[in-house]
C-alpha positions as CSV (number, residue, x, y, z in Angstrom):
1,M,-0.1,0.1,0.2
2,A,2.7,2.1,0.8
3,N,4.3,1.6,-2.5
4,D,1.4,2.4,-4.3
5,S,1.0,5.7,-2.7
6,T,4.6,6.5,-2.6
7,A,4.5,5.8,-6.9
8,R,1.6,8.1,-6.8
9,I,3.2,10.8,-5.4
10,V,6.1,10.4,-7.4
11,D,3.9,10.4,-10.6
12,G,2.1,13.5,-9.9
13,L,4.7,15.6,-9.0
14,R,6.8,14.3,-12.0
15,A,3.5,15.8,-14.1
16,W,3.9,19.1,-12.1
17,I,7.5,19.5,-12.2
18,A,7.4,19.2,-16.5
19,Q,5.3,22.2,-16.2
20,A,7.0,24.0,-13.7
21,P,9.9,26.4,-14.4
22,P,13.6,25.5,-13.0
23,G,13.9,26.9,-9.5
24,A,10.3,26.9,-8.6
25,R,9.5,25.8,-5.1
26,V,8.2,22.3,-4.9
27,P,5.2,21.7,-2.0
28,S,6.0,21.8,1.5
29,N,6.2,17.7,3.0
30,R,3.3,18.7,5.4
31,A,1.2,20.5,2.1
32,L,1.7,16.8,0.0
33,V,0.7,14.9,3.3
34,A,-2.4,16.8,3.1
35,E,-2.8,16.7,-0.6
36,Y,-2.7,13.5,-1.2
37,G,-3.7,11.4,1.9
38,A,-0.1,10.1,2.5
39,S,2.2,9.7,5.7
40,P,5.2,11.5,6.0
41,I,7.1,9.0,6.0
42,T,5.5,7.9,2.3
43,V,6.0,11.6,1.0
44,Q,9.9,11.5,1.8
45,K,10.2,8.4,0.2
46,A,8.5,9.8,-2.5
47,M,11.1,12.9,-2.3
48,R,14.1,10.5,-2.2
49,A,12.7,9.0,-5.5
50,L,12.7,12.1,-7.3
51,G,15.9,13.8,-5.9
52,A,17.7,10.1,-7.4
53,L,16.2,10.9,-10.5
54,G,17.7,14.2,-10.5
55,L,14.6,16.3,-10.8
56,I,14.3,18.4,-7.4
57,E,17.1,19.8,-5.2
58,S,17.0,20.4,-1.2
59,R,18.4,23.3,0.4
60,P,18.4,22.8,4.1
61,G,16.7,25.2,6.1
62,V,15.5,26.8,2.9
63,G,13.3,24.0,0.6
64,T,13.3,21.9,-1.9
65,F,13.4,23.2,-5.7
66,V,12.9,22.0,-9.4
67,R,16.5,21.2,-10.3
68,A,17.5,23.5,-13.2
69,V,18.5,21.4,-16.1
70,R,21.2,22.6,-17.6
71,T,22.5,21.9,-21.4
72,A,25.9,20.4,-21.9
73,R,27.9,22.5,-24.6
74,P,31.0,22.2,-26.0
75,L,33.1,25.1,-24.7
76,D,36.0,26.8,-26.8
77,F,38.6,27.7,-25.7
78,G,40.4,28.7,-28.9
79,W,40.8,32.3,-28.0
80,Q,44.2,31.1,-26.0
81,T,45.4,30.0,-28.6
82,G,45.9,33.1,-30.0
83,A,46.9,34.8,-26.8
84,L,49.5,32.1,-25.8
85,R,51.2,31.7,-29.1
86,S,53.7,28.9,-29.1
87,P,55.4,27.8,-25.7
88,Q,59.2,29.2,-25.4
89,A,60.0,25.2,-24.0
90,R,58.8,22.4,-24.7
91,I,56.0,20.7,-22.2
92,P,56.0,17.4,-21.6
93,A,53.3,15.3,-19.9
94,L,53.8,14.3,-16.6
95,S,57.1,12.7,-16.2
96,T,56.7,9.2,-15.9
97,P,58.0,8.7,-12.6
98,L,55.6,10.9,-10.9
99,R,52.6,9.0,-12.1
100,S,50.4,7.6,-9.0
101,I,49.1,4.0,-9.4
102,S,46.5,1.5,-8.4
103,P,47.2,-0.2,-5.2
104,D,47.3,-3.8,-6.5
105,A,50.2,-2.8,-9.3
106,I,53.7,-3.2,-9.4
107,G,55.8,-0.4,-9.1
108,L,58.9,-0.3,-10.8
109,H,58.9,3.5,-12.3
110,A,58.9,5.7,-9.6
111,G,61.7,8.0,-8.3
112,Y,61.1,7.4,-4.7
113,P,61.2,5.1,-2.3
114,D,58.3,3.4,-0.6
115,R,57.2,4.9,3.1
116,T,58.8,1.6,4.6
117,L,62.0,3.2,3.9
118,L,61.2,6.4,5.5
119,P,61.9,7.1,9.3
120,E,58.1,7.6,9.9
121,R,58.6,8.2,13.8
122,L,61.4,10.9,13.4
123,V,59.4,12.2,11.0
124,R,55.7,12.5,13.3
125,A,57.6,13.9,16.2
126,A,59.3,16.5,14.1
127,F,55.9,17.9,12.8
128,A,54.4,17.6,16.0
129,R,56.8,19.9,18.0
130,A,57.6,21.9,14.8
131,A,53.9,22.8,14.7
132,R,54.4,23.7,18.7
133,G,57.0,26.0,18.3
134,E,57.8,29.6,17.0
135,S,58.7,28.6,13.5
136,A,54.7,27.2,12.6
137,L,53.7,31.3,13.0
138,S,57.1,33.3,12.0
139,R,58.5,34.0,8.8
140,P,61.8,32.7,8.6
141,D,64.9,34.3,6.8
142,A,65.0,34.2,3.4
143,A,68.5,32.3,3.3
144,G,66.8,30.0,5.8
145,L,66.9,28.9,9.6
146,P,70.4,29.6,10.4
147,A,70.3,26.8,12.1
148,L,69.3,24.3,9.3
149,R,72.2,26.2,6.9
150,A,74.6,25.2,9.6
151,W,73.9,21.8,9.6
152,F,74.5,21.6,5.8
153,A,77.3,23.1,5.9
154,T,79.2,21.2,8.6
155,E,78.1,18.3,6.7
156,L,80.4,19.4,4.3
157,A,83.0,20.9,6.5
158,E,83.4,17.7,8.3
159,A,84.6,15.9,5.1
160,T,87.1,18.1,4.0
161,P,90.5,17.6,3.7
162,A,92.9,19.4,5.9
163,G,94.2,22.8,3.9
164,L,90.8,23.6,2.3
165,T,88.8,26.1,4.0
166,P,85.0,24.4,4.7
167,P,81.9,26.2,3.6
168,T,80.0,28.6,6.4
169,A,76.3,28.5,7.1
170,R,76.5,32.1,5.1
171,D,77.2,30.1,1.9
172,V,73.8,28.1,2.2
173,V,70.5,28.7,0.7
174,I,67.4,26.9,1.6
175,L,65.3,25.7,-1.1
176,P,61.8,24.8,-1.4
177,G,63.2,21.2,-2.8
178,S,66.3,20.5,-5.2
179,Q,64.1,20.9,-8.2
180,S,63.0,24.6,-7.4
181,G,66.9,25.0,-6.5
182,L,67.2,23.9,-10.1
183,S,65.8,26.0,-11.8
184,S,67.2,29.2,-10.3
185,L,70.4,28.2,-10.6
186,F,70.5,27.7,-14.6
187,R,68.5,31.3,-14.4
188,A,71.2,32.4,-12.6
189,L,74.3,30.8,-13.6
190,V,73.5,30.1,-17.4
191,G,70.6,32.5,-18.6
192,S,68.5,32.2,-21.2
193,G,69.7,31.2,-25.0
194,Q,73.4,30.1,-23.3
195,P,74.9,26.9,-23.0
196,L,74.3,24.3,-20.3
197,L,76.4,20.8,-20.4
198,L,74.8,18.2,-19.3
199,E,75.3,14.5,-18.7
200,S,73.7,11.9,-21.3
201,P,71.4,10.3,-19.4
202,T,70.7,12.8,-16.6
203,Y,67.9,13.6,-14.2
204,W,64.6,14.3,-16.2
205,G,63.8,17.3,-14.2
206,A,66.9,18.8,-14.8
207,I,66.0,18.7,-18.7
208,L,62.8,20.1,-17.5
209,A,64.0,22.9,-15.7
210,A,67.3,23.4,-18.3
211,A,63.7,23.9,-20.7
212,Q,61.7,25.7,-18.9
213,A,64.5,28.1,-18.2
214,G,65.0,28.8,-22.0
215,V,69.1,27.4,-22.0
216,H,71.0,25.5,-24.7
217,V,71.9,22.2,-23.8
218,V,74.7,20.4,-24.5
219,P,75.0,16.2,-23.7
220,V,78.1,14.8,-22.9
221,P,78.0,11.3,-22.6
222,S,78.3,9.9,-19.6
223,G,78.9,6.3,-18.4
224,P,78.9,3.5,-15.5
225,A,82.2,5.6,-14.5
226,G,80.6,9.2,-14.9
227,P,81.3,11.2,-18.3
228,D,84.6,11.2,-20.3
229,P,86.7,14.0,-19.5
230,D,87.7,14.2,-23.1
231,E,84.3,14.5,-24.4
232,L,83.9,17.3,-21.2
233,A,86.6,19.6,-22.4
234,R,85.5,19.6,-26.0
235,A,82.4,20.5,-24.9
236,F,83.5,23.5,-22.9
237,D,86.0,24.7,-25.7
238,E,83.4,24.0,-28.8
239,T,80.5,25.9,-26.6
240,G,82.2,28.1,-24.5
241,A,79.8,26.8,-22.3
242,R,80.3,28.1,-18.2
243,V,78.1,25.6,-16.4
244,F,78.2,21.9,-16.1
245,Y,75.4,20.1,-14.4
246,A,76.7,16.5,-12.8
247,Q,75.9,13.6,-10.3
248,P,78.7,12.6,-9.0
249,N,76.9,9.8,-6.7
250,Y,74.5,6.8,-7.5
251,A,73.6,9.3,-10.7
252,N,69.9,9.3,-11.7
253,P,69.4,6.7,-14.0
254,T,72.7,5.0,-14.2
255,G,73.2,4.6,-10.3
256,A,77.0,5.8,-11.3
257,Q,79.2,7.0,-9.0
258,W,82.5,8.9,-9.9
259,T,86.1,7.7,-8.8
260,G,88.1,10.0,-6.9
261,E,90.3,10.4,-9.8
262,R,87.8,11.0,-12.0
263,G,86.3,13.6,-9.7
264,E,89.7,15.6,-9.8
265,E,90.1,15.1,-13.5
266,I,86.7,17.0,-14.4
267,L,87.3,19.5,-11.5
268,E,90.4,20.5,-13.1
269,I,88.8,20.9,-16.6
270,V,86.2,22.7,-14.8
271,R,88.6,25.3,-13.1
272,A,91.2,25.8,-16.5
273,R,88.0,27.0,-17.6
274,G,87.1,29.2,-15.1
275,A,83.1,27.2,-14.8
276,F,81.2,26.1,-12.5
277,L,80.4,22.6,-11.7
278,I,76.6,21.8,-10.2
279,E,76.9,18.8,-8.1
280,D,73.9,17.3,-7.5
281,D,73.8,15.0,-4.7
282,W,70.3,13.8,-4.2
283,A,71.0,10.5,-3.0
284,H,73.9,11.7,-0.6
285,D,72.0,9.2,1.9
286,F,71.3,6.4,-0.1
287,G,74.7,4.1,-0.7
288,I,74.6,0.8,-0.4
289,E,78.5,-0.2,-1.0
290,T,80.2,3.1,-0.5
291,T,79.4,6.7,0.7
292,A,78.9,9.5,-1.1
293,R,81.9,11.9,-1.9
294,P,80.9,14.9,-2.7
295,L,83.4,17.3,-5.4
296,A,82.3,20.1,-3.2
297,V,84.7,19.4,-0.2
298,H,87.6,19.7,-2.7
299,D,86.9,22.9,-4.3
300,D,86.8,26.2,-2.0
301,A,87.2,28.5,-4.8
302,G,83.3,28.6,-5.5
303,H,83.8,26.4,-8.6
304,V,81.5,23.8,-7.3
305,I,77.8,24.4,-6.3
306,H,76.4,21.8,-4.1
307,L,73.0,20.6,-4.3
308,R,71.8,18.5,-1.4
309,S,67.8,17.8,-1.0
310,L,66.5,15.9,1.9
311,T,62.8,15.3,0.2
312,K,63.8,11.5,-0.8
313,N,65.4,10.6,2.6
314,V,63.2,12.4,5.4
315,S,60.2,12.5,3.3
316,P,58.2,13.5,0.1
317,S,56.5,16.3,2.2
318,V,59.7,17.4,3.6
319,R,60.4,19.5,0.2
320,V,63.4,20.9,1.4
321,A,66.9,21.0,0.0
322,A,69.8,23.9,0.1
323,V,72.9,25.0,-2.3
324,V,76.0,25.6,-1.1
325,A,77.5,28.2,-3.0
326,R,80.6,30.6,-2.7
327,G,81.3,34.1,-3.6
328,P,79.1,36.5,-5.8
329,I,76.6,33.5,-6.9
330,R,75.4,33.1,-3.8
331,D,73.4,36.1,-4.0
332,R,72.8,36.0,-7.6
333,I,70.7,32.5,-6.1
334,L,69.2,34.1,-3.1
335,A,68.0,36.9,-4.8
336,D,66.3,34.6,-7.9
337,R,64.8,32.5,-5.0
338,G,63.5,35.8,-3.8
339,A,61.9,36.5,-6.6
340,E,60.3,32.9,-7.2
341,S,59.3,32.3,-3.4
342,M,60.3,34.8,-1.1
343,Y,61.0,31.9,1.6
344,V,60.8,28.4,2.8
345,S,58.2,27.3,5.1
346,G,59.7,27.6,8.5
347,L,57.7,24.5,10.0
348,L,59.1,22.2,7.2
349,Q,62.8,23.6,7.6
350,A,61.9,22.9,11.1
351,A,60.8,19.5,10.9
352,A,63.5,18.6,8.9
353,L,66.2,20.1,10.9
354,D,64.6,18.1,13.7
355,V,64.2,14.9,11.8
356,V,68.2,15.1,10.8
357,T,69.4,16.1,13.9
358,Q,67.6,13.2,16.5
359,P,69.8,10.3,17.3
360,G,68.0,8.0,15.5
361,W,68.4,9.4,12.3
362,R,71.7,8.1,12.3
363,T,70.4,4.7,13.2
364,H,67.4,4.8,10.9
365,L,70.5,5.6,7.8
366,R,72.7,2.3,8.6
367,A,69.9,0.3,8.4
368,L,68.7,1.6,5.0
369,R,71.7,0.6,4.2
370,Q,71.1,-3.0,4.4
371,Q,67.7,-2.4,3.2
372,L,68.4,-1.1,-0.1
373,R,71.2,-3.4,-0.5
374,T,68.5,-6.5,0.0
375,R,66.2,-4.5,-2.5
376,R,68.5,-3.9,-5.4
377,D,70.0,-7.5,-5.2
378,L,66.6,-9.2,-5.3
379,L,65.4,-6.5,-8.4
380,V,68.9,-7.7,-9.8
381,D,68.5,-11.5,-9.5
382,S,64.8,-10.8,-10.6
383,L,65.9,-9.2,-13.7
384,A,68.7,-11.7,-14.5
385,E,66.3,-15.1,-14.2
386,H,63.3,-13.3,-15.8
387,V,64.4,-10.9,-18.3
388,P,67.9,-12.3,-20.2
389,Q,67.6,-10.1,-22.5
390,A,68.3,-6.8,-20.4
391,H,71.7,-5.6,-19.7
392,L,72.8,-4.3,-16.6
393,E,76.3,-2.3,-17.6
394,H,77.1,-2.0,-13.7
395,V,74.9,-3.0,-10.6
396,P,74.7,0.6,-9.0
397,R,76.5,1.3,-5.7
398,G,74.1,3.2,-4.4
399,G,71.2,4.9,-5.5
400,L,67.2,4.2,-6.1
401,H,67.2,2.5,-9.8
402,L,68.7,-0.1,-12.0
403,W,69.3,1.0,-15.5
404,A,69.0,-1.6,-18.4
405,R,69.7,-2.1,-21.6
406,L,67.3,-4.0,-23.7
407,P,67.6,-5.1,-27.7
408,D,67.8,-2.5,-30.4
409,G,64.2,-2.5,-32.1
410,T,62.5,-2.3,-28.7
411,D,59.4,-0.2,-29.0
412,L,59.7,1.1,-25.7
413,D,56.8,3.0,-25.5
414,R,54.6,-0.2,-26.6
415,L,56.5,-1.9,-23.7
416,A,55.4,0.2,-21.0
417,R,52.1,-0.3,-22.3
418,D,51.6,-3.9,-22.6
419,C,53.1,-4.2,-19.0
420,E,50.7,-1.6,-17.2
421,T,47.8,-3.8,-19.2
422,D,49.6,-6.4,-16.7
423,G,49.9,-4.6,-13.9
424,V,53.5,-3.6,-13.9
425,L,55.0,0.3,-14.3
426,I,57.7,1.0,-15.5
427,A,59.6,4.2,-17.2
428,P,61.2,4.2,-20.1
429,G,64.7,5.8,-20.6
430,A,63.8,8.6,-23.2
431,E,63.0,11.2,-20.7
432,W,67.2,11.0,-19.2
433,F,68.2,11.9,-22.7
434,P,68.4,15.4,-23.4
435,A,68.8,14.8,-26.9
436,E,68.4,11.9,-29.0
437,P,68.9,8.4,-26.7
438,S,71.7,6.4,-27.4
439,G,69.7,3.0,-27.0
440,P,66.6,1.6,-25.6
441,Y,66.7,1.3,-21.6
442,V,64.4,1.5,-18.8
443,R,64.7,2.7,-15.4
444,L,63.7,0.5,-12.6
445,N,63.3,1.2,-9.4
446,Y,64.2,-1.1,-6.1
447,T,62.7,0.8,-3.8
448,G,59.0,0.8,-4.4
449,P,56.6,-1.4,-2.1
450,D,56.0,-4.4,-2.0
451,P,59.5,-5.8,-3.1
452,G,58.3,-9.4,-2.6
453,R,56.5,-8.7,-6.4
454,F,59.5,-8.1,-8.0
455,P,60.1,-11.2,-9.9
456,D,56.4,-10.9,-11.2
457,G,56.8,-7.8,-12.2
458,A,60.3,-9.4,-13.9
459,R,58.1,-11.7,-15.2
460,V,55.5,-9.5,-16.8
461,I,58.7,-7.7,-18.4
462,G,60.2,-10.4,-19.7
463,R,57.3,-11.5,-21.4
464,A,56.2,-8.3,-23.1
465,L,59.8,-8.6,-24.6
466,E,59.5,-11.8,-25.9
467,H,56.0,-10.5,-27.6
468,Q,58.2,-7.8,-29.4
469,H,60.9,-9.8,-30.4
470,G,60.1,-13.5,-30.3
471,A,60.5,-16.3,-27.9
């Protein structure tokens, strides 16, 4: 009986709504009870049914109204084409390492370590303390919190050999992440249209920052031992460049670490040409069989500009990094940062400083080294067993990634699509080359979630390659 009454009210109101203008007030529940001789519960059911059909909308405290029907129409943004003109730099789609994944996928593509490898307890406690402190409400110094700047300077000073002058806190500028720092460095040091030497392959974010800064990128081939000194010298001499961006420790994507001898060769080339070396030390805390050896500790003349991030090793939410630069270039960098973002959140700086100065930080780093080794070796063994077509030029002694060469003729885009269809995300290597790729490579992250599934991920990659090249 109640269902019949509900249907009768719905039919009646639908007929009334068909004649009513959009926005018209629907009779109140009390009026409908009286009109249809139904119970309040029956009227409420009818109103809910009409709402589910999208015919009415309720405004709490005001009433119920006929929903306005909005006709969908295509929007024309063509005028923006003329207003924007062509972009000054190539604007790529979202980089593969930044893509999020579904919970059941195997993520070998990312550029960040899994949260199980982070000092979660230290981070949570640090944020709680920072929120109660002065940094939560005050504006920090434009160059950064003095104590945090001193920590970065001291880290380098402790490794500085005798006879050289170590950096001081004044030489440090705190940044909202190293990616932001690269943009500032390329603008301040290079300038639009001027040459910038980059290792090839190199960090995709550096390639993007260079493009956005409008600089002219000059690739320098680099392998497991780092860049070829002769090629670097030739590139400096042919282009007149004054800046070389490199990753001497656990390079992204190759995992290469320069020897002490190679570092000295590179420094001599840079010094002889009155140039700068931007040393991106992003993986400082990710050593496995070796430790990071910053080149900045061997230079006190201002040739090496040291970039050090805490984002990957502390937490992705702690977008804090530092640039250590001596001489007038420090002031140019600070001026650019002031124009870009004024200052870095004091709350983030205080939390970062809290984490790295806790006794548990060193304990965490010691445990991290073994965890990285276990994960790296598992992925290496999985590739050897299930993807014999993949060639590792070397097993990295630190960092987060493996850099694998695939058979010539491999369609990397197709491989990535096929793997994703089977629930595995990989990073095709083309993004890490500032010019044409020297071959078909993939970068695989061994610090992603659920390492127990690495063998399954390798099987998927192996099958996808077999489909392309034949069993």
